[in-house]
N, C-alpha and C positions, 0 to 999 in steps of 0.2 A: 433452329434454322440456321442454315449456312448462307450467308450473303456474299456474293461477289458482284459488287456495284460496278456498273458500266459507265454511266454518264449522268449529267444533270445533278439532282439532289440525292441521288442513290449513295453516293459516299457519305454524305451527312446523315442520311437515314440509317445506313448500315452502321456508322460509328455510334449513334444514338441506341440502336438496338443492342449493340455489343456492350456498350457502356451500362445500360440497364439490366444486362444479365439475361437477355432473352435471345441472343443470336451469337454466332461466331462470324467474324468478317474475314474475308480473304481477298486482298487486292488482286485485280485481274493480272497483273504482271506476275504474280506469284501463284496463279491458279493453274498449276500442272496437274496431271491426273494423280500423281502421288501426294501432292499437297492437299488436293481435294479429299482423296481417300483419308489421309491422316487426320484432317479437320472433321470430316464425317464421323470417324471412329470416336474421336474426343468427344464430339457433340452428343453421340448416342450414349457415351458412357458418363455424362454429366448429369448425375442425379439432381444437383441443386437447380441447375437450369430447367430440368423437367418439372420440378416442383413450383418454380416460379411461373413456368407456363401454364400449369394447371390452375395455380391460384388466380392468375390473370384471366384465364378462360372462365372460371367460376364467376369472377367479378363481372366480366362482360355479359355473362348469362343473365346475372341478377339485373344489370342495367337495362337489358333488352326487355325484361317482363313488363307487361302491359301497364302495371300499376305504378311503376317508377315514375314516369314523366307526370302524371297527374298530381301525385304527391309532391314532387318537386315544384311544380307550378303553383300549387296551393300554398306551399311554404313561402315561396317568392312573393306571392299576392299578399300574404299576411305581413310580410315585412315592408310592403311597398310604402314609400313616403306619402304618396298621394292618398292611400287609404288611412294612413295614420293621421294626416291632416284633416280628411273628412271626418273621422271619428272625433276629433277634438273640436271641430268648428262648431259655433252655435247653430241652432236650427235655423233654417231659412224662414223668413217671415211668411205667413199665409197670405194668400191673395184674397182680397175682399171680394165676396160674391156680390154679383149685380143682379138685381131682380127685376 
């Protein structure tokens, strides 16, 4: 991905994407047709970036699968401090039946 940040948080996001190895950043002041062309050529030739992007895409696909969220919630619930306290607590006294 070639990012030419314009305003707001875009420069920060572009820098993070570049630092993470997922994008090339080109400041707007340097974004001439020749500079854009050169960066795009470099980007298309960057096999390592392509591999990182493919690995990230595979991870995102896995996270989006329907079973991931329920499993994560079950693991979280199993580690819940409330659940652990309830498991360790003595049983509640039985109410006397009135007849």
